[in-house]
PALO-930139 format. One record per residue: x, y, z of N, C-alpha, C, CB in turn; residue in three letters. Coordinates in steps of 0.1 Angstrom, whole numbers, plus 5000, padded with zeros to 4 digits. Glycine has a CB too. Layout:
BEGIN
XYZXYZXYZXYZala
...
//
This chain:
BEGIN
404369806565404369936570402869966573404970026560met
402570036583401170086588400570166577401270176602asp
399370116571398670196561397270236566398570116547glu
397070276578395870316583395670436577395970316598leu
394270486576393770616572393970706584392370606566ser
393870826581394170936592393070916602394071086586leu
391670896597390570866608390870766616389270836603thr
391370646609391570526617392670536627391870406608ala
393670626623394870636631394470726643395970706623arg
393570826640393070916651392370826662392171016647val
391470746656390670656665391470556674389770576658asp
392570516667393470426673394070496685394470366664lys
394670616683395570686692394470736704396270816683ala
393170766700392270806709391870686719391070856702ala
391870576715391670456722392970436732391470336711leu
394170436726395270426735395270536746396470426727thr
395070656741394970766752394070746762394670906746asn
392770716759391670696768391970576778390170676759leu
392770466772392970356780393970406792393570236771ser
394970496788395870556799395170636805397070636794thr
394370726801393570816809392870756819392670896802gly
391970656816391170586826392070526837390270476820phe
393170466834394070416844394570516854395070366837arg
395070636848395370746855394470806864395670836847trp
393270836859392170896866391570806877390970936857ala
391570686874390970586884391970576897390770436875ser
393470586893394370576903394470696913395670566897ala
394270796905394170946913392970946921393971076902val
391770896915390570876924390670796937389470806916ser
391370686933391470586946392470656956392270426941leu
393370736952394170806961393370896969395270856955phe
392570986962391671096968390871016979390671166958phe
390070916974389170846982389970806997388570716974leu
391070746994391870697007392170817015393370617003leu
392670927010393071047018391871097026393671177009met
390671117017389571167025388971067035388471207015met
388870947033388470857043389270867056388570727038thr
390670857055391470877068391171027073393170857066phe
391171117065390871237070389571267079390971317060ser
388571207073387271217080387171147093386171167071phe
388071017094387870937106388770967116388070787104arg
390071017112391171027121390971187126392670987114ile
390671277119390771437123389271467127391371547110glu
389171557134388071617139387471707129388271677152asp
386871647118386371727107384971787109386271657094thr
384371727119382871767121381871697112382771907118gly
382271607104381271527096380471457104381771437086ile
379171457102378171367109378571217108376571397103ile
378271137118378771007118377870917107378670957134asp
376570947108375770887099376170927083374470937102ser
376471037080377071057069378371007065377071177067tyr
379270997075380570927074380270777069381270927088phe
379270707077378870567072378470567057377670507080asp
377770637053377270677040378270697030376470797040gln
379270767034380470817027381370697024381270937036phe
381570617036382370497034381870387027382770457044phe
380670377026379870267018379970317003378170257024leu
379670447001379970506987381370496983379470646986leu
382370516991383670516987383970376982384670566999ala
383570266989383870136986383270106973383370056997ile
381970156971381370116958382070186946379970156957ile
382470306948383170396938384570336936383370556944cys
385270276947386570226946386470106935387070176961ser
385470016937385169906929384969966914383869826936leu
384370076913383970116899385370156894382770236898val
386170236901387370276896388570176892387870366904phe
388370076900389269966897388969886885389369876908ile
387669866884387169806871387269896859385569756873phe
387070036860387370116849388970126844386870256852gly
389870116854391270116851391670006842392170116863ala
390969896843391169776833389969766822391269646841asn
389069856822387969836812388369806797387069966812leu
389369886791389569866777390569746777390170006769leu
391069686785391869586783390969436782393069576795asn
389769456784388869346782388369336769387769356792ile
388669216762388269216747386869266744388469076742pro
385769226751384469266747384269416748383569206755phe
384969486758384769636757385669696748384869706771phe
386869646746387769686736387369686723388869616737tyr
386569596720385869586706384869696703385169466705ala
384369756716383169846716383769956724381869776724arg
384870006722385470096731384870226731386670116727trp
384170276721383470406720382470406732382670426705lys
381570296729380270306739380670286752379170186737ile
381670176754382170146766382870256774383070046765ala
383570336768384270456773383270576778385170496763ser
382170596768381270686773380570646785380370706762ile
380170516785379470466797380370486811379270296794ala
381670446809382570446821382770596824384070366818tyr
382970676814383170816819381870886825383670896807ala
380770836823379570896827379470836842378270866817ser
379770696845379770636857380770696865379770496856thr
382070726862383170786870382670916874384570796861phe
382071006866381571136870380571126878381171216858ser
379571036878378471016887378870966901377470906880thr
379870896901380470856915380970986921381670736913cys
381671056914382271166921381371276924383371216913trp
380371296915379171376917378571346931378171356906ala
378171216934377671156945378371196958377671016944ala
379871166956380671206967380771346971381971156964ile
380771436960380971576962379571626969381271646947ile
378471576964377171616971377071566985375971566964ala
377571446989377571397002378371467012377871277002leu
379571487008380371567018379971707018381871557015ile
379471767010378971897011377871897020378571946999ser
376871817019375671807028375971767042374771717023ile
376771647042377171587055377971667065377871467053gly
378771757060379671817068379671967066380871767066gly
378872017057378672167054379972227048378272247069asp
380672127040381872167034381472217019383072037035tyr
380872327017380672377004382072406997379772497006tyr
382872467005384172517000385072396994384972587010asp
385072297003385972177001385372096989386072087014ala
384072086988383272026977383472106965381772016981ala
383472236966383772316953385072296948383572466956asp
386072286958387472276952387672126946388572296963ile
386872036953387171886949386471886935386471766960leu
385471936931384671936918385571996908383372016919ser
386372116911387272186901388372076899387972346907asp
388872016910390071926907389571796898390771866923ile
388371756900387871646892387671676878386671586898met
386971806876386771856863388171866855386071986865leu
389171896861390571886856391171756853391371946865met
390871666861391371526859390471456848391271436875ile
389171496847388471436835389071496823386971456836val
389171636821389771706810391071646805389871846813leu
391971616815393271566811393371426806394071586822leu
392271366813392271216810391571166799391871136821gly
390471246797389371196787389271296774387871196795phe
390271396772390071476762390171436747390971566764phe
390771316746390971266732389671226724391771136733ser
388671206733387371166724386171246731387170986725tyr
385771356723384971446729383671376737384471556719arg
382871286730381671246739381971186752380771146732pro
383171116753383771066766383871186776385170996763val
384571276769384871396779383671466783385771496772leu
382671486775381371546780380571466790380571566769tyr
380671336786380071236796380671236810380171096791ala
382071266810382671276823382571416830384171236820gly
382071506822382171646828380671676834382671766815ile
379771636826378471686829377771646844377671616818leu
377871536848377371496862378171576873377571336864pro
379471596872380171666882379771816881381771636881ile
379771866868379472026865378172056871379272066848leu
377171966868375771966874375671976889375071826870phe
376271886896376371886910376872016916377071776914val
378072036909378772156913378072286913379972176906ser
377272286903376672416899375272436909376172416883thr
374672316911373672316921374072356935372972176920val
375172306939375772326953376172476954377072226956leu
376772536942376972666942375872766944377572696932ser
374772726937373572806939372972796954372472766928phe
373072666958372572646972373372726982372472496977val
374672706982375472796992375472946989376972746992ser
375172976977374973136975373673186979375173176959ala
372973096983371373136988370673206976371473267001lys
370373346978369773416970370473476960369073496977asn
371873466960372873536949372973446938374373576954ala
372673486925372673406913373873446903371273436907phe
374373566905375473616896376673526898375773766898ile
377173516910378573456912378473296907379073466929leu
377373226910377273086906377173076892376073016913pro
376373186885376373166871377673196864375373256866thr
378473286870379773326863380573206866380473446868glu
380573136876381473006878381072906869381272946893lys
379872886866379372796856379872816844377872796855leu
379772946839380072996825381772986824379473166822ile
382473026835383773006835384272876834384273056844ala
383672786841383972626841383772586826382872546853ala
382672606821382372566807383472596796380972636804cys
383772736798384772796790386172736791384872936793leu
386572706804387772656806387872516802388172666820val
386872436804386772296799386972286784385472246804val
385972366777385972366763387172416756384872426760glu
387672526762388972586755390172476758389372746762ser
390072416770391172336773391072206764391272296787gly
389772156762389572046753390172076740388072006751arg
389772186734390172226721391772236719389472366717arg
392272306729393772306728394572166729394272386739ile
394072106740394671956740394471866727393971886752leu
393271876722392871796710393571856698391371796708tyr
393671976697394472016685395871966686394472166683arg
396471986698397871936700397871776697398271956716trp
396871706702396771566700396571536686395671516708phe
395671586679395371576665396571606654394271666663tyr
397171726658398271766650399471666649398671896656asn
399671596662400871496665400471386654400971446682asn
399071326656398771226648398871246633397671196652ile
398371376630398571406616399871426610397871536613glu
400771466617402271466614402671326612403071546625lys
402471236622402971096621402271036608402470996634glu
400971076607400370996594401071056582398771016593his
401371186581401971236570403471186567401871376571glu
404071166578405471116578405470966573406171126592asn
404270886578404270756573403970746559403370676580asn
403070836554402570846539403970876530401370976537arg
404670976534405870996527406770886527406571116533leu
407070826539407870696539407370586531408070636553met
406070566530405470466521405670496506404170456523arg
405570616503405670686490407170666485405270856490lys
408070696494409570696490409770546490410670786502leu
409370456497409670316498409170256485408870256510ser
407770306481407270256468408070296457405770296465asp
408570416457409270486445410670416443409370656448met
411170356455412470306455412270146451413170326470ala
411170096452410869946449410069946434409769886461ser
409970046428409270066415410170086403408270186416arg
409870006393410670026380409970146373410769886368asp
410870236370410370366364409770346350411470466363gln
410170266342409670246328408370156329410870176317leu
408270056337407169986336405969996348407569846334thr
406470066358405670086370405269956376404470166367asp
406069856374405969726383406969736392405969596376ile
407269636400408069626409409569606403407669506418his
410669646410412069646404412769526411412969786406asn
414069506407414769386412415069416427416269356404arg
415169536431415469556446414169506454415769716451arg
413069536450411769476455411669326455410669526447phe
412069276444412169136443412969066451412569106431phe
414169106453415369046462414669046477416869146462glu
414169166481413769176494412469096497413469306498tyr
411469076486410468996487410668856487409569036477glu
411568816479412068676478412468636492413268676468leu
413468706498413968666510412968646521414968756515asp
411968746521410868736531409868616528409968886532lys
409468616516408668486513409368346515408168496498gln
410668346513411368216514411368186529412868226508phe
411768286537411668246553410368196557412068366562gln
409268266552407868236555407568106552406768326549arg
407968066538407767936532408467816541408367936516thr
409867836543410567756552409867736566411967816553lys
409367856572408867826584407567756585408767936590arg
406667786575405367716575405267586567404267806569thr
406467576561406567456551405467456543406567316559gln
405367556535404067576525404867576511403067736527ser
404467636501404867616487405267756483403767536477glu
406167756471406767876468407167866452407967916478leu
406567946442406867926429407468046424405667896422gly
408468026414409268146409409268116393411168156415val
408968216387408968206371409768316365407468206364val
410768286358411568366351411068386336413068316351met
411168506333410168546319411168626310408668666323ile
411368606298412068686289411468706275413368626289asp
411368826270410768856258411568796247410569006255ile
410968706238411868646227412068746216411068506220asp
413468726211413968806201413768966202413468766189his
414069006214413669146219414769236211413769166237phe
415969196211416969276204416569306189418369206206lys
416169196183415669226169414269326167415369076165asn
413669316178412369406179412869556180411469366192tyr
414069566191414369696194415269746181415069696208asn
415969676175416769716165415869756152417769606163asp
414869686150414069726139413169836141413469636136arg
412669856152411669966156412170066165410469906162leu
413270056170413770156178413470136193413170286173gly
414270216202414170206216412770266221415470266223his
412170356216410770406220409870296218410170516212val
409670216207408870126206409269986214408570106191glu
410469986215411069876225410469896238412669876225gly
410770016243410070056256408670026258410170186257asp
408070056249406470046247406269896249405870106233lys
406869816241406669666242407069606256407369606231cys
408069656262408369616277407169636285409569706283ile
406769766282405669816292404369726290405169986290arg
404069696277402869616274402969486281402569606259asn
404269416279404369296285404369286299405569236281val
404869376306404769396320403269406325405569526324ala
402469496318401169516321400369376319400469626313asn
400569306309399969176307400269076319400469116293ile
401669066322401968976333401369006346403268956333ile
401369156348400769196361399169156361401069366364gln
398469186351397169156350396869006351396769206339arg
397868926349397668766347397768716362398868696338ser
398268806373398268766386396968786393399368826393leu
396368696400394968716405395068746420394068596402lys
396268716426396268746441397268846445396668616448arg
396868926455397469036460398969006464396669096472ser
399168886469400368826474401468796462399868706482thr
400768776449401668746439402268876434400968656428asp
403568856428404168986424404868966412405069056434ser
405069066404406069046391407069166393405269056375val
408269146390409169266391410069256377410169256405ser
410469376374411469376362412969336367411469526355arg
413369236363414669176367415869246360414569016364tyr
415469296349416669366340416369346326418169296343gly
416569466319416269456303414869416301417069346296gly
414669316292413369256288413069126296413469226273glu
413569116309413369006317412669046328414368946319glu
411768946333410868966343410868836353409368986338phe
410568866364410468756375409168746383411768766385val
408468646383407068636390407468566403405868546382val
406968626413406968536428405568496431407668626443leu
405468366435404068326436404068256450403568216424leu
403768306461403968266475402768166477403868396487pro
402868056486401867956488401067906476400768016497asn
402067876466401567836453402267696450401967936442thr
401667596447402267456443402567476428401067326445asp
403067356422403367366408402267366400404167276403leu
401067306404399867316395399367466394398767216399ala
399467526405399067676406399967766397398967736422gly
401467726398402267816391402167786375403767786395thr
401767656372401567636358400367706354401467496356leu
399367736362398167796356398467946354396967776364gln
399267996363399768136360400568156347400568206371val
401368066345402268066333401368056321403267946334val
400567966321399667956309398868076308398767846310lys
398368126318397368256317398268376311396768296333arg
399568376314400468486308400668466295401768486314ile
400768326291400968286275399868336268401168136273lys
398668306274397368316265397068466265395968226272thr
397468546277396868686276397768756266396868756291asn
399068716265399968786256399568756241401568736260leu
399168616240398868586225397568666222398568426222ala
396668686231395368766228395668906226394368756239asn
396968956232397169096231397669116216398169166242lys
398269016210398769016196399669146193397468996187ala
400669156200401669256196402469216185402569296207ile
402569286174403369236161404669246164403069326147val
405369146161406869146161407469136147407269026168his
408169236143408469256127409669166125408969416123pro
410469116134411669036130411768916142413169136129asp
410968836142410968726151411268586144409668726157ser
412068496146412168376141411168266147413668336142asn
410368316157409568226164408068246160409768236178thr
407568366159406268396157406068536151405668386170ser
405068576144404668706139404368806150403568696130glu
404068756163403668836175404968826185402168776181trp
404668906194405568916205405368796214405369046212val
406268716218406168596227407168596238406268476218thr
406968516248407868506260408368376263407268556272val
409468346266409968206273409868226287411468176269ser
409468106293409368116309410067986316407668126312gln
410868026324411467906332410767906346413067936334gly
410467776351409667766364410667696372408367686363ile
410567746386411367666396410367666409412967736398ala
410367546415409467536426410467506439408467406424gln
410167576450410867566462410767416468410367676472trp
411967366472411967226478412767246491412667116468arg
412767146499413667156511415167146507413367046520gln
415867216516417467226513417767296500418067076512his
416967406497417267486485417167626491416367456471ile
418067706487418067846493417567926481419567916499gly
417368066484416668156475417568176461416368306484pro
418868196465419868196453419768086443421468196459glu
419667966449419567836441418267826434419767726449ser
417167876439415867886432415867976421414867916439leu
416668096421416668186411417468126400417068316416ile
418568066404419468006392418767886386420967956398lys
417867816393417167706387416167746377416467626396glu
415367866381414367916372414967976360413568016379ala
416268046361416968096351417567986341418068186357asp
417967876347418467756337417367706330419167636345tyr
416067706336414867656328414367736319413967626335tyr
414667876320414167976311415267936298414268146317leu
416467936302417467906291416867776283419067866298tyr
416567676290416167546283414867586275415667426295lys
413967656279412867696271413167756258412267786277ala
414367846259414767916247415467816238415468036249lys
416267726245416967626236415867546228417867516246gln
414667506234413667436228412967506218412867386236leu
413167616215412467696204411767826209411567606198gly
411667866221411167976226409567966226411668106218arg
408868076230407368086232406867956238406668106218asn
407567926249406967816258407667816270407167666252gln
407167736280407667726294408467586296406467746304tyr
409267596307409967466309410067446325411467456302tyr
409967326329410167306343410467166344409067336353tyr
411067126356411366986359410466936368412566966364ser
409666826366408766766377409466686388407666656370ala
410766676388411366606398411366686413412866596394ala
//
């Protein structure tokens, strides 16, 4: 299950959203450029021919930029540096449109059309780039700057209306950004919280309440998963069945409270004896445990078994009624995966070798080298 932090999840969602936004903004931009080119050439718009030639050249350059930008975040180099790459593209995208807006305004005296086009582009940038604030600002500023300059130029000596327009544009963009980002962030936060609760519930369902190690349900699921992986990769898999020696005598002499404490102590010792995150110990039932060792050969499994035996001896838990030792000990049965053996057979083999270890006097481990 996905265990990303909330910050990492927001960044991941922002990257996905920007990738979609770049494609959408680029596609819309290409459509606008195509319409404008046909409109200027076919209709009698009054645009000066020399300016049309400049517009056509600029449109070609900008089209190439937009096509490249639509696929920017699919390129591994830019994907790995998506924040810097996105800011750079947003700035380039906005600069392209700022240049186009300035050119058509000057070349055809179309201040009104340029003003409308700048407003449309500001909205496109807002909708496409809102998920990462630096990218949004990089995409807004060049267009807003040119739009403001043109407003002041067209207004001649009037400054109040262009100033009001600039303030209104800033307020619309910033308030829109906050509303969209709040919606975006809240959705990510809810998804993150749902995943966290699902992980918590899953963890609770796979944990033994007494020992806080994994339970039998987890072991059966993990065994099947690791068995399939081992079979597919032709690697190694070790299983160890463990039973506390003479536990009934311990429980009868000291009571269930001390018996539960003993089980917890042994479970903790086994857990601390496992050195890899992929290794796991589960309570199989009563005073019995099972250790699963993926990608571990027989020599590695024996190391773990010996470590468990040594760590338990060092703990020196007193056993008041044992025929084997004055301390709490365990018997261990080892099974190693081989070709043409299923998970159920592997468990039965480990359980059989555990029985053999008990037959031979307990406080030892048993395995077959065959």
